[in-house]
C-alpha positions as CSV (number, residue, x, y, z in Angstrom):
1,X,16.2,-2.1,-4.5
2,X,17.8,-5.4,-5.3
3,X,20.3,-5.1,-8.1
4,X,19.6,-8.7,-9.1
5,X,16.7,-7.6,-11.2
6,X,18.4,-4.4,-12.4
7,X,15.4,-2.6,-11.2
8,X,16.5,0.4,-9.1
9,X,15.1,3.6,-10.4
10,X,17.8,4.5,-12.9
11,X,17.5,1.1,-14.6
12,X,13.7,1.3,-14.9
13,X,11.8,3.1,-17.6
14,X,9.3,5.8,-16.6
15,X,5.7,5.0,-17.4
16,X,3.7,7.9,-18.9
17,X,0.1,8.5,-19.5
18,X,-0.2,11.6,-21.6
19,X,2.6,14.0,-20.6
20,X,2.6,12.8,-16.9
21,X,4.8,10.2,-15.4
22,X,2.7,7.9,-13.2
23,X,5.0,4.9,-12.6
24,X,8.2,3.0,-13.3
25,X,8.5,-0.2,-15.3
26,X,11.1,-2.9,-14.7
27,X,12.8,-4.1,-17.8
28,X,11.9,-7.7,-17.3
29,X,8.3,-6.6,-17.3
30,X,8.7,-4.2,-20.2
31,X,9.5,-7.0,-22.5
32,X,5.9,-8.4,-22.0
33,X,4.1,-5.1,-22.2
34,X,5.8,-3.7,-25.3
35,X,4.4,-6.7,-27.3
36,X,1.0,-4.8,-27.2
37,X,2.1,-2.2,-29.7
38,X,-1.4,-0.6,-30.1
39,X,-1.5,-0.1,-26.3
40,X,2.0,0.8,-25.2
41,X,4.6,2.8,-27.0
42,X,8.1,1.9,-26.0
43,X,11.2,3.9,-26.6
44,X,14.7,3.9,-25.1
45,X,13.7,6.5,-22.6
46,X,10.1,5.6,-21.5
47,X,7.0,3.5,-21.8
48,X,3.9,5.4,-22.7
49,X,0.2,4.5,-22.9
50,X,-1.0,5.2,-26.4
51,X,-2.5,8.6,-26.9
52,X,-5.2,7.0,-29.0
53,X,-6.7,6.0,-25.7
54,X,-8.3,9.3,-24.8
55,X,-10.8,8.6,-22.0
56,X,-10.7,7.1,-18.6
57,X,-12.9,4.2,-19.8
58,X,-10.9,3.5,-23.0
59,X,-7.6,3.4,-21.0
60,X,-9.0,1.3,-18.2
61,X,-10.8,-1.2,-20.5
62,X,-7.8,-1.6,-22.8
63,X,-5.2,-2.1,-20.1
64,X,-7.6,-4.6,-18.4
65,X,-7.7,-6.7,-21.5
66,X,-3.9,-6.7,-21.7
67,X,-3.6,-7.9,-18.1
68,X,-6.3,-10.6,-18.7
69,X,-4.3,-11.8,-21.7
70,X,-1.0,-11.8,-19.7
71,X,-2.8,-13.7,-17.0
72,X,-3.9,-16.4,-19.4
73,X,-0.4,-16.7,-20.7
74,X,0.9,-17.2,-17.1
75,X,4.0,-15.2,-17.7
76,X,3.9,-12.8,-14.7
77,X,3.7,-14.1,-11.2
78,X,1.7,-11.2,-9.8
79,X,-1.3,-11.9,-12.0
80,X,-1.7,-15.3,-10.3
81,X,-3.1,-13.3,-7.4
82,X,-5.9,-11.7,-9.5
83,X,-8.2,-9.8,-7.1
84,X,-11.1,-8.7,-9.3
85,X,-10.6,-5.3,-7.7
86,X,-9.3,-2.2,-9.3
87,X,-7.3,0.8,-8.0
88,X,-7.3,4.4,-9.5
89,X,-4.2,5.8,-11.1
90,X,-3.7,9.6,-10.9
91,X,-1.0,11.9,-12.1
92,X,-1.1,13.5,-8.6
93,X,-3.3,13.0,-5.5
94,X,-5.3,16.1,-6.2
95,X,-6.2,15.2,-9.8
96,X,-9.0,13.0,-11.1
97,X,-8.0,9.4,-12.0
98,X,-6.8,8.9,-15.5
99,X,-7.4,5.1,-15.5
100,X,-8.0,2.2,-13.2
101,X,-6.1,-1.2,-13.1
102,X,-6.6,-4.6,-11.6
103,X,-4.9,-4.4,-8.1
104,X,-2.6,-7.4,-8.7
105,X,-1.3,-5.7,-11.9
106,X,-0.4,-2.3,-10.3
107,X,3.1,-3.4,-9.5
108,X,3.8,-4.1,-13.2
109,X,3.6,-0.3,-13.8
110,X,5.2,0.8,-10.6
111,X,2.3,3.2,-9.8
112,X,1.6,4.5,-6.3
113,X,-0.9,2.4,-4.4
114,X,-2.8,3.8,-1.5
115,X,-4.0,2.0,1.6
116,X,-5.2,2.5,5.2
117,X,-3.9,1.1,8.4
118,X,-5.7,1.4,11.8
119,X,-3.8,1.2,15.0
120,X,-6.3,-0.2,17.6
121,X,-5.1,0.5,21.1
122,X,-6.5,0.6,24.7
123,X,-5.4,1.0,28.3
124,X,-5.3,-1.9,30.7
125,X,-4.1,-1.7,34.3
126,X,-2.8,1.8,33.5
127,X,-0.7,0.4,30.7
128,X,-1.1,1.1,27.0
129,X,-1.8,-2.0,24.9
130,X,-2.1,-2.6,21.2
131,X,-4.5,-4.9,19.4
132,X,-2.8,-6.7,16.5
133,X,-4.1,-9.2,14.0
134,X,-2.4,-12.3,12.9
135,X,-3.0,-12.9,9.2
136,X,-4.9,-16.0,8.1
137,X,-2.8,-18.9,6.8
138,X,-4.9,-18.7,3.6
139,X,-3.6,-15.2,2.7
140,X,-1.6,-15.2,-0.5
141,X,0.9,-12.8,0.9
142,X,2.5,-12.8,4.4
143,X,0.3,-15.6,5.8
144,X,0.3,-16.0,9.6
145,X,2.3,-12.8,10.2
146,X,1.4,-10.0,12.6
147,X,-0.6,-7.1,11.1
148,X,-2.2,-3.9,12.3
149,X,-5.6,-4.4,13.8
150,X,-7.2,-3.4,10.4
151,X,-5.7,-2.6,7.0
152,X,-6.7,-2.5,3.4
153,X,-6.2,-0.9,0.0
154,X,-8.2,1.9,-1.5
155,X,-10.3,0.6,-4.3
156,X,-11.5,2.7,-7.3
157,X,-13.8,5.5,-6.3
158,X,-13.4,5.0,-2.6
159,X,-12.4,7.7,-0.2
160,X,-9.8,7.3,2.5
161,X,-12.3,7.5,5.3
162,X,-14.7,5.1,3.6
163,X,-11.9,2.6,3.2
164,X,-10.9,2.9,6.9
165,X,-14.5,2.3,8.1
166,X,-15.0,-0.6,5.7
167,X,-11.8,-2.3,6.8
168,X,-12.7,-1.8,10.5
169,X,-16.1,-3.4,9.9
170,X,-14.8,-6.4,7.8
171,X,-11.6,-7.2,9.6
172,X,-12.5,-6.5,13.2
173,X,-16.3,-5.9,13.4
174,X,-15.8,-2.4,14.8
175,X,-19.2,-0.7,15.3
176,X,-20.0,2.7,14.0
177,X,-20.0,4.3,17.4
178,X,-16.3,3.5,17.5
179,X,-15.3,4.2,13.9
180,X,-16.7,7.6,14.4
181,X,-13.7,8.1,16.7
182,X,-11.1,7.2,14.0
183,X,-8.3,9.8,14.1
184,X,-6.2,10.5,11.0
185,X,-2.6,10.8,12.2
186,X,-0.6,11.0,9.0
187,X,0.9,8.8,6.3
188,X,3.7,6.3,6.1
189,X,5.2,6.0,2.6
190,X,7.8,3.6,1.2
191,X,8.8,1.7,-1.9
192,X,9.8,-1.9,-2.3
193,X,10.1,-4.6,-4.8
194,X,9.9,-8.3,-5.1
195,X,9.6,-10.8,-7.9
196,X,6.2,-9.5,-8.8
197,X,7.2,-5.9,-9.5
198,X,7.7,-2.5,-8.0
199,X,5.5,-1.2,-5.2
200,X,5.5,2.5,-4.3
201,X,3.0,2.6,-1.3
202,X,1.4,5.4,0.6
203,X,-0.4,4.3,3.8
204,X,-3.0,6.5,5.4
205,X,-2.7,5.9,9.2
206,X,-5.4,6.1,11.7
207,X,-5.4,5.7,15.5
208,X,-8.4,4.3,17.3
209,X,-8.6,4.3,21.0
210,X,-10.8,1.4,22.1
211,X,-12.7,0.6,25.3
212,X,-10.7,-1.7,27.6
213,X,-13.5,-4.3,27.4
214,X,-13.6,-4.3,23.5
215,X,-12.4,-7.3,21.7
216,X,-12.1,-7.4,17.8
217,X,-13.8,-10.2,15.9
218,X,-12.9,-10.9,12.3
219,X,-15.7,-11.0,9.8
220,X,-14.1,-11.7,6.4
221,X,-11.8,-14.6,7.0
222,X,-8.6,-12.6,6.4
223,X,-7.5,-12.5,10.1
224,X,-6.7,-15.8,11.9
225,X,-6.7,-14.3,15.4
226,X,-6.3,-11.1,17.4
227,X,-3.8,-10.4,20.2
228,X,-3.7,-7.6,22.7
229,X,-0.1,-7.1,23.6
230,X,2.2,-4.7,25.5
231,X,4.3,-2.0,23.9
232,X,7.4,-3.9,24.9
233,X,6.2,-7.0,23.0
234,X,5.3,-4.8,20.0
235,X,8.9,-3.7,20.0
236,X,10.2,-7.3,20.3
237,X,8.0,-8.5,17.4
238,X,9.3,-5.7,15.1
239,X,12.9,-6.7,15.9
240,X,12.1,-10.4,15.4
241,X,10.5,-9.7,12.1
242,X,7.2,-11.3,13.1
243,X,5.3,-8.5,11.4
244,X,4.3,-8.0,7.8
245,X,7.0,-5.5,6.8
246,X,4.7,-2.5,6.0
247,X,2.7,-3.2,9.2
248,X,5.9,-3.1,11.2
249,X,6.5,0.4,9.9
250,X,3.0,1.5,11.0
251,X,3.5,0.1,14.4
252,X,6.9,1.8,14.7
253,X,5.3,5.1,13.6
254,X,2.8,4.6,16.4
255,X,5.6,4.0,18.9
256,X,7.5,7.2,17.7
257,X,4.4,9.4,17.8
258,X,3.4,8.2,21.3
259,X,6.9,8.7,22.7
260,X,7.9,5.0,23.2
261,X,10.8,5.3,20.7
262,X,12.8,8.5,20.9
263,X,16.3,9.8,20.0
264,X,17.3,9.0,23.5
265,X,16.6,5.3,23.3
266,X,17.1,4.6,19.5
267,X,20.3,5.7,17.8
268,X,18.8,5.2,14.4
269,X,15.8,7.3,15.2
270,X,16.3,10.0,12.5
271,X,17.1,7.3,9.8
272,X,14.0,5.3,10.7
273,X,11.7,8.3,10.7
274,X,13.1,9.4,7.3
275,X,12.8,6.0,5.7
276,X,9.2,5.7,6.7
277,X,8.3,8.9,4.8
278,X,9.8,8.5,1.3
279,X,8.5,11.5,-0.8
280,X,6.7,9.4,-3.3
281,X,4.7,12.3,-4.7
282,X,7.9,13.9,-5.9
283,X,9.6,10.6,-6.7
284,X,8.4,10.9,-10.3
285,X,8.9,13.9,-12.5
286,X,5.7,15.7,-11.3
287,X,5.5,17.6,-8.1
288,X,2.5,18.5,-6.0
289,X,2.1,22.2,-5.0
290,X,1.8,22.2,-1.2
291,X,-1.0,24.8,-1.0
292,X,-2.7,24.1,-4.3
293,X,-6.5,24.0,-4.4
């Protein structure tokens, strides 16, 4: 992470709910949150949500009011992109959510955000082609940049598959007979920051093989256009940084899984594969037992 904000992990405070660390808070953000002394308890070693907030609803409602107040004060850039959409926060993926927060405010707490990405691909003239979307110029982040065919964040109470089907319908008008063929192929995980905050992100990845005569049509205004391009051009666009950064990783993951990028043609193969799979679920102090039920 960029040292200019002093925000790499050792210079952030862990964020706790109860006895579980669920995020990391940058110090320039901490100074705003700790003013709400009935909500957040700050010490030299951590920021903790008050134990007086005992239920999911109490925690969610109280934090929502804090974020609304900070938005009205216009002191945190990320809240200018208010979404009226919440995400669930958990102490681990297998646990029930302990609170929900406005999506635009998640980066203030450095909590893991989950999303889905769908690689739409087809075969034309015996050549594999990928469908990519170019983001609308009106998008608040990464306007007019290349994106995967469909992508979107999990909202509160939504399952991964529900989210994938919803994004396919809204962003590319994919009918049910095709979304029934969605294939879960793994996750790509990474962490980044910008002026808004810290973003640990886990992307659930799906492949969708499409008929050669299928053409996606956007239905929600978030995609300006679609392009069906060759694998060679996908590679070029990754190098030229025409992609939204996280979408470039999803496309690269596709190229690796389908054998287009290999140790033989990419000297940084091992490094790239590793850096697309940051172990977010052991990044904080908790760990997730592999075979726990």
